[in-house]
Phi, psi and omega in degrees: 000137184300311186292322178294317181300320182270010177060026175269074188296324182299312179295317181299315179298315180304307183293325178290324177295322175299314180298320180292320181290324182292324180199133181292109190236114182300324180293316178296318178298316180301314179297323177296318178299318179299318179299313180297323178296315179295329177286347181095005179266077184295324182295315178295319178300315180300315181298321180288320176301322178296323176294320178304315183290334174292322181279327181218086183300344180260015180283089187295329180293325176294321178297316180295313181295323176295319177299317180298319178295320176299318179299319179297335178269000181080015180264072187294324181290322176294321178297313181300321179298319178293318177299317180300317177298320180296324180290338176292329180273320185229071184295341182266009182272102185298327181300321179295315180297320177298315179299324177295320177297317178298316180300313181292323178299316179299327180277355179088008179268073190292321180294316178295320178301315180300321179300318179290321176299317181297320177297320179295318179294323176301322181282324182224076184295343180261009182279106185295329181291316178296316179299319177299310181298323178292322176297319177299316179298317177300320177300314180298324180279000182064026174261077190291326179293321177292323177298314180301314180299312181296317183290321176296321178295318178299314181296325179295335179271332182211100184284356183266358182277095181300323182296327178295320177296318179296314179295321178297315177301319178297314180296318179297319179296316180292331178279358180069029175258064189298324181296322179285337184285340185253000000 
């Protein structure tokens, strides 16, 4: 959207409210929620995402965005529930599975987190971000050889991720492969 792109939130909100008033439109509501989120009004964004889901219960992107807002509030179980609902609509969406893994890792459920990362990698084996996050999780679990494999795979897909190199160096050092770490 032109107004959203140019950060003219007042105009964007005005036109989206007109669209919403003319016909209850889940897409217009969703875009309105994004605008409020970008403005920093998370509470209004959450309320609008909930309206989107009343109009379109299968709007998986609204579920994901609502989950992310819950995570920002520290409401990890509510976030996980929204992610789970989103996977019922879009089970092949690797990003959702990755987010579930991140959520579980934050909660300390490392084995469950790994399971979601593995499912995400099965769906998108060339996704460097998922591979990176899985490598970080392996590091946290002290499975350094698996961390090295995931991180090297991530770097092979995206050589610009400085954090992957740092994590790889850490895993190599912990694995006592000092020559490779430097």
